[in-house]
ZAKOLZA-230106 format. One record per residue: residue number from 1; residue in three letters; x, y, z of N, C-alpha, C, O, CB in turn. Coordinates in steps of 0.2 Angstrom, whole numbers, always signed. Glycine has a CB too. Layout:
N
n	res	n.east	n.north	n.up	ca.east	ca.north	ca.up	c.east	c.north	c.up	o.east	o.north	o.up	cb.east	cb.north	cb.up
NUM	ALA	X	Y	Z	X	Y	Z	X	Y	Z	X	Y	Z	X	Y	Z
...
# end
This chain:
69
n	res	n.east	n.north	n.up	ca.east	ca.north	ca.up	c.east	c.north	c.up	o.east	o.north	o.up	cb.east	cb.north	cb.up
1	MET	+6	-6	+3	-2	+0	-2	+3	+9	+0	+4	+11	+6	-15	-1	+4
2	GLU	+5	+11	-5	+8	+19	-4	+7	+22	+0	+1	+21	+1	+7	+23	-8
3	LEU	+10	+27	+3	+5	+30	+8	+9	+38	+6	+14	+38	+3	+7	+27	+18
4	VAL	+7	+43	+7	+9	+54	+6	+11	+53	+11	+11	+47	+13	+4	+62	+6
5	GLY	+15	+58	+14	+18	+57	+19	+22	+70	+16	+21	+74	+11	+25	+45	+18
6	ARG	+26	+70	+21	+30	+79	+19	+37	+75	+22	+39	+71	+26	+26	+88	+26
7	VAL	+39	+78	+19	+50	+78	+23	+49	+83	+29	+47	+89	+30	+61	+83	+15
8	LEU	+51	+79	+34	+50	+86	+42	+58	+85	+40	+58	+90	+37	+47	+83	+53
9	TRP	+66	+82	+39	+69	+86	+39	+72	+78	+36	+70	+72	+36	+70	+92	+44
10	TRP	+78	+81	+33	+83	+77	+28	+88	+83	+28	+88	+89	+26	+80	+73	+20
11	SER	+93	+77	+32	+99	+79	+29	+105	+74	+25	+107	+68	+25	+101	+80	+35
12	GLU	+106	+81	+20	+112	+78	+14	+117	+77	+17	+118	+72	+16	+115	+83	+7
13	ARG	+121	+80	+22	+125	+76	+25	+126	+70	+26	+131	+67	+25	+126	+78	+28
14	ASP	+121	+66	+30	+119	+62	+32	+116	+58	+29	+114	+53	+32	+116	+63	+35
15	GLU	+115	+59	+23	+107	+58	+17	+104	+52	+21	+107	+47	+21	+108	+56	+6
16	ASN	+98	+56	+27	+91	+51	+30	+87	+60	+31	+87	+65	+28	+93	+45	+40
17	GLY	+84	+56	+37	+77	+60	+36	+69	+57	+39	+68	+51	+40	+78	+60	+27
18	ILE	+64	+61	+40	+59	+59	+43	+55	+61	+38	+57	+66	+35	+58	+61	+50
19	ILE	+48	+59	+35	+43	+56	+34	+37	+59	+40	+38	+59	+47	+45	+49	+33
20	VAL	+35	+61	+38	+26	+64	+44	+22	+64	+40	+21	+69	+36	+25	+72	+49
21	ASP	+18	+57	+42	+10	+58	+40	+5	+59	+38	+6	+56	+33	+7	+60	+42
22	PRO	+1	+62	+36	-4	+65	+38	-6	+65	+44	-9	+70	+47	-8	+63	+35
23	ALA	-5	+57	+49	-9	+56	+57	-3	+57	+61	-3	+55	+67	-13	+47	+59
24	GLY	+3	+61	+59	+8	+60	+63	+13	+56	+64	+18	+57	+67	+7	+60	+68
25	ASN	+12	+52	+61	+17	+43	+61	+25	+49	+59	+26	+55	+57	+14	+33	+51
26	GLU	+30	+44	+62	+36	+49	+61	+39	+41	+56	+40	+37	+60	+42	+53	+70
27	PHE	+41	+40	+50	+47	+38	+46	+54	+38	+46	+56	+42	+41	+47	+39	+43
28	TYR	+59	+36	+50	+65	+33	+45	+64	+34	+38	+59	+32	+35	+66	+26	+47
29	PHE	+72	+37	+34	+72	+34	+29	+79	+36	+26	+76	+41	+23	+67	+35	+26
30	ASP	+83	+36	+24	+91	+35	+18	+90	+36	+12	+85	+35	+9	+95	+27	+16
31	ARG	+95	+38	+10	+96	+36	+3	+94	+30	-1	+93	+30	-7	+102	+36	+2
32	SER	+94	+25	+2	+97	+17	-1	+88	+18	-3	+85	+13	-6	+101	+9	+6
33	VAL	+85	+21	-2	+76	+18	-2	+72	+27	-6	+67	+28	-6	+70	+15	+9
34	LEU	+77	+30	-8	+75	+33	-14	+75	+33	-20	+80	+31	-23	+77	+36	-14
35	LYS	+70	+35	-23	+69	+34	-28	+65	+40	-34	+60	+42	-37	+67	+28	-26
36	LEU	+73	+42	-35	+71	+49	-38	+75	+51	-47	+80	+49	-49	+73	+55	-32
37	LYS	+70	+55	-50	+70	+56	-57	+79	+60	-57	+81	+62	-52	+62	+62	-59
38	LYS	+81	+60	-62	+86	+64	-64	+87	+70	-65	+89	+71	-71	+88	+63	-67
39	ASN	+86	+76	-60	+89	+82	-57	+83	+81	-53	+79	+86	-53	+91	+90	-61
40	GLN	+81	+77	-50	+80	+78	-44	+80	+77	-36	+81	+72	-33	+78	+78	-45
41	ILE	+78	+82	-35	+80	+82	-27	+76	+81	-19	+70	+83	-18	+82	+89	-27
42	ILE	+78	+77	-16	+73	+80	-8	+75	+83	-4	+81	+83	-4	+70	+77	-3
43	SER	+70	+87	+0	+69	+94	+2	+64	+94	+9	+59	+91	+9	+66	+98	-4
44	ARG	+67	+97	+16	+64	+100	+17	+57	+99	+14	+56	+99	+8	+67	+106	+16
45	ARG	+51	+98	+20	+41	+98	+15	+42	+97	+8	+40	+102	+5	+36	+107	+16
46	SER	+45	+92	+4	+44	+90	-2	+39	+85	-1	+42	+80	-1	+50	+87	-5
47	ILE	+34	+84	+1	+29	+80	-3	+30	+73	-6	+30	+73	-12	+28	+84	-8
48	VAL	+30	+67	-3	+32	+60	-6	+26	+56	-5	+21	+56	-1	+39	+57	-3
49	ASN	+28	+51	-10	+24	+44	-8	+31	+37	-4	+37	+37	-3	+20	+39	-20
50	PHE	+26	+33	-1	+29	+27	-1	+26	+22	+2	+20	+21	+2	+35	+27	+0
51	SER	+31	+18	+7	+29	+11	+8	+32	+10	+17	+34	+15	+20	+33	+5	+1
52	LEU	+32	+7	+20	+33	+7	+23	+36	-2	+24	+32	-6	+23	+28	+10	+26
53	ASN	+43	-3	+26	+47	-6	+24	+46	-13	+29	+50	-14	+34	+54	-1	+23
54	ARG	+42	-16	+28	+41	-23	+34	+46	-26	+38	+44	-30	+43	+39	-28	+32
55	SER	+54	-23	+36	+59	-29	+39	+60	-26	+43	+64	-30	+47	+66	-32	+35
56	ILE	+60	-22	+46	+63	-18	+53	+55	-19	+56	+49	-18	+55	+67	-8	+51
57	LYS	+58	-21	+61	+51	-24	+68	+54	-14	+70	+50	-9	+70	+55	-36	+78
58	ASP	+59	-15	+73	+64	-8	+78	+57	-1	+80	+56	+2	+85	+72	-3	+71
59	CYS	+55	-2	+69	+57	+8	+71	+52	+7	+64	+52	+3	+60	+68	+13	+70
60	LEU	+48	+13	+64	+43	+12	+58	+50	+15	+53	+56	+15	+55	+34	+17	+58
61	CYS	+48	+16	+47	+56	+16	+43	+51	+15	+36	+46	+12	+36	+63	+7	+46
62	ALA	+55	+18	+29	+48	+18	+24	+57	+14	+18	+63	+12	+18	+43	+31	+21
63	CYS	+51	+15	+14	+57	+11	+9	+50	+15	+0	+45	+18	-2	+56	-4	+12
64	ASN	+56	+14	-2	+54	+15	-10	+49	+22	-10	+43	+22	-10	+48	+7	-13
65	VAL	+53	+27	-10	+49	+33	-9	+53	+38	-13	+59	+40	-14	+49	+35	-1
66	SER	+45	+41	-14	+46	+44	-22	+44	+52	-21	+39	+53	-17	+41	+39	-29
67	LEU	+47	+58	-26	+41	+64	-25	+38	+64	-26	+39	+60	-31	+40	+69	-26
68	SER	+29	+66	-26	+22	+67	-27	+23	+68	-32	+29	+68	-33	+18	+72	-24
69	THR	+20	+68	-37	+18	+72	-45	+12	+74	-44	+9	+77	-49	+19	+68	-52
# end
């Protein structure tokens, strides 16, 4: 199931960040799960589509993160 959220913060240096969904849940993500097209950049307040990474049990993590069109 695809979810929609907003990038709460993104660290270009560390290449990781947090997405917040409309219910206030926070999802960790890093550069390895980004699906960006050429010349796209991720930044604070970007609206993104993502999936819940079910292979990580200890925290909410996003995967397949892409900019919302």
